[in-house]
C-alpha positions in Angstrom: 0.0 0.0 0.0 1.5 3.3 -1.1 -1.2 5.8 0.0 -1.2 7.4 3.4 -1.0 10.3 5.8 2.2 12.0 6.8 3.3 14.7 9.2 6.2 17.2 9.0 7.4 18.5 12.4 9.5 21.6 12.9 11.8 20.6 15.8 12.6 24.3 16.6 9.1 25.6 17.2 7.0 22.3 17.1 4.8 23.6 14.2 3.4 20.8 12.1 2.1 20.1 8.6 -0.3 17.2 7.8 -0.5 15.9 4.3 -2.0 13.0 2.4 -0.9 11.3 -0.8 -1.6 8.4 -3.1 2.2 7.8 -2.9 3.2 9.0 0.6 6.9 8.2 0.4 7.3 10.0 -2.9 5.4 13.0 -1.5 7.8 13.2 1.5 10.7 13.0 -0.9 9.3 15.8 -2.9 9.0 18.0 0.2 12.7 17.3 1.0 13.9 18.5 -2.4 11.4 21.1 -3.6 11.5 23.4 -0.6 14.7 25.0 -1.8 14.0 25.5 -5.4 11.4 27.9 -6.7 11.4 26.4 -10.3 8.9 23.7 -9.2 6.0 25.7 -7.9 6.2 29.3 -6.7 3.1 28.9 -4.5 4.8 26.1 -2.6 8.1 27.9 -2.6 6.5 30.8 -0.7 4.5 28.5 1.6 5.3 29.1 5.3 6.5 25.5 5.7 9.1 25.8 2.9 10.1 29.3 4.2 10.9 27.7 7.6 12.7 24.8 6.0 15.0 27.3 4.4 15.3 29.4 7.5 16.0 26.6 10.1 17.5 23.9 7.8 16.0 20.6 6.7 17.9 18.8 9.5 15.5 20.6 12.0 12.4 18.9 10.4 11.1 15.4 11.1 9.1 13.6 8.4 6.9 10.7 9.6 4.3 8.5 8.0 1.3 8.5 10.4 -0.6 5.7 8.6 -0.9 3.8 5.4 -4.5 3.4 4.1 -6.6 2.7 1.1 -6.8 5.6 -1.4 -10.5 6.0 -0.8 -9.9 6.6 2.9 -7.3 9.4 2.5 -9.6 12.4 3.1 -11.2 10.8 6.2 -7.9 9.9 7.7 -6.4 13.3 6.9 -9.3 15.0 8.6 -8.8 12.8 11.6 -5.1 13.6 11.9 -5.8 17.3 11.1 -8.2 17.5 14.0 -5.8 15.6 16.3 -2.7 17.8 15.6 -4.3 21.1 14.5 -1.3 21.7 12.2 -0.1 25.4 12.0 1.5 25.1 8.5 -1.7 23.9 6.8 -3.6 26.8 5.2 -6.6 24.6 4.3 -9.1 22.9 6.6 -10.3 19.5 5.4 -14.0 18.7 5.8 -16.0 15.5 6.1 -19.3 17.1 5.0 -20.7 14.5 2.5 -21.8 17.2 0.0 -18.2 18.5 -0.1 -16.2 15.3 0.2 -12.6 15.9 -0.8 -12.9 19.7 -0.6 -10.7 21.9 1.6 -11.5 25.4 2.9 -9.1 28.2 4.0 -8.7 28.7 7.7 -10.3 31.9 8.9 -6.8 33.4 9.6 -5.7 32.6 6.1 -8.9 34.2 4.7 -8.1 37.4 6.6 -4.4 37.4 5.4 -5.6 36.9 1.8 -8.1 39.8 2.1 -5.5 42.1 3.7 -3.0 41.2 1.0 -5.4 41.7 -1.9 -6.7 45.1 -0.5 -3.1 46.3 -0.2 -2.2 45.0 -3.6 -5.1 46.5 -5.5 -5.3 49.8 -3.6 -5.2 52.6 -6.2 -4.8 50.2 -9.1 -7.1 49.6 -11.9 -7.9 46.1 -13.1 -6.3 45.2 -16.5 -8.8 45.2 -19.4 -8.2 41.5 -20.0 -9.2 40.7 -16.4 -12.3 42.8 -16.7 -13.3 41.0 -19.9 -12.6 37.7 -18.3 -14.9 38.6 -15.3 -17.6 39.7 -17.7 -17.4 36.6 -19.8 -17.6 34.4 -16.6 -20.7 36.3 -15.4 -22.4 36.0 -18.8 -21.7 32.2 -18.8 -23.3 31.9 -15.4 -26.4 33.6 -16.7 -27.0 31.3 -19.7 -30.3 29.4 -19.5 -30.0 25.6 -19.6 -32.3 22.6 -20.0 -32.0 19.1 -18.6 -33.1 16.0 -20.5 -33.9 12.5 -19.5 -34.6 9.9 -22.3 -34.7 12.8 -24.8 -37.5 14.5 -22.8 -37.0 18.0 -21.2 -37.6 17.5 -17.5 -35.9 20.6 -16.0 -35.3 24.1 -17.1 -33.2 26.8 -15.4 -32.8 30.5 -16.3 -29.1 30.3 -15.6 -26.4 27.7 -15.0 -25.8 28.9 -11.4 -29.5 28.1 -10.6 -29.1 24.6 -11.9 -26.0 24.0 -9.8 -27.7 25.3 -6.7 -30.6 23.0 -7.4 -28.2 20.0 -7.1 -26.4 21.5 -4.0 -23.2 22.4 -6.0 -21.3 25.7 -5.7 -22.9 27.9 -8.4 -19.4 29.3 -9.4 -18.6 25.9 -10.9 -20.4 26.6 -14.1 -17.9 24.5 -16.1 -19.6 21.4 -14.8 -22.8 22.0 -16.8 -21.2 24.1 -19.5 -18.9 21.2 -20.4 -21.9 18.8 -20.3 -23.7 21.0 -22.8 -20.7 21.1 -25.1 -19.8 17.4 -24.9 -23.3 15.9 -24.6 -22.2 13.9 -21.5 -24.6 13.1 -18.6 -24.2 15.2 -15.4 -26.4 14.6 -12.3 -28.2 11.9 -14.3 -29.3 14.3 -17.1 -28.1 15.4 -20.6 -27.8 19.2 -20.8 -28.3 21.8 -23.5 -28.1 25.5 -23.6 -31.5 27.0 -24.3 
């Protein structure tokens, strides 16, 4: 079995990081090598865990596999260990809510930091025209009316994609789910979809 849950412990300040992977040994190896090189992923390079690895040195971090488990149990086990250790380096909170299985949410302190950063960054600046156009295009896509079909009979109709997603309890910002179904003629939520 390769999948499992691991913990990284900072021996200087006892801060921890909990992670899960389909190949836990490879993921730990990745952490050991990627922390020092920003060519892999700048988001991770700037992560607090990697910043502290560079600051204190890799020798001051302990890497442990907490458990090996079936791939299907990863999120449940990760949530268990997250709640047990309350890791300071994790910026996302795992959830066991059945409707949101496998999703993670930012911690409240992380949301505040993001909000502060964004408000400082955008203060006095104007959005680039491409970004404005992208926002408008996304809003228009959310407003497209759609119809759902079962056995070639129209059974549901929505004035916009966002309403259809809400009907099924899905985040209405994930318009790509139904939009792709309309384009590819694939079934989603047990229905075939078409733009009206």
